[in-house]
C-alpha positions, -999 to +999 in steps of 0.1 A: -010-158-025+008-156+010+047-156+008+046-144-027+075-121-036+074-097-061+094-065-070+087-029-075+101+002-092+099+032-070+111+065-069+119+090-041+144+115-052+163+085-068+149+054-082+154+021-069+137-013-065+122-031-038+116-069-032+082-074-013+067-104+003+031-109+008+025-112+046-012-113+048-036-125+021-074-132+021-088-132-014-111-106-023-108-093+014-067-084+022-036-084+012-007-068+028+032-069+020+067-059+032+102-053+024+135-052+042+130-023+061+099-040+075+071-014+067+038-032+061+015-018+032-021-032+032-051-031+015-084-042+030-116-046+008-149-045+022-184-053+003-207-022+008-241-012-010-231-005-044-196-015-045-166-023-024-148+002+004-109+004+000-087+009+030-051+015+026-028+015+054+007+017+062+026+006+092+058+021+101+067+002+131+099-012+123+134-004+131+138+021+103+103+033+106+106+048+140+136+071+127+115+081+098+086+092+119+103+123+124+108+132+092+081+144+067+079+111+051+049+100+070+030+130+056+041+127+021+033+089+021-001+100+034-008+121+006+005+092-019-018+069-004-047+095-010-036+100-046-036+060-051-073+055-037-084+088-060-068+068-092-084+036-082-117+052-078-112+069-110-101+040-131-130+017-117-156+046-123-142+047-158-145+015-166-182+012-153-190+037-178 
């Protein structure tokens, strides 16, 4: 729900935990959240013939994101996002059989 908080265990060369706040929510359509650094993760769901199109996005427009945009992090994040969507598709396909 909008304003809900949750934590995630993360790992980028070292393990750490983030606390996130849901900043956008529309049931069965959109969920987005951010943490202290202001990065926004978002999933948009769109009904399509035969299923649902899932779009994942990541918004770096924050005080730290501007600095990180000059590193390899955006490309690494793009690769990780592709893997997440591939894993999601694999699990959904497996549950259909």
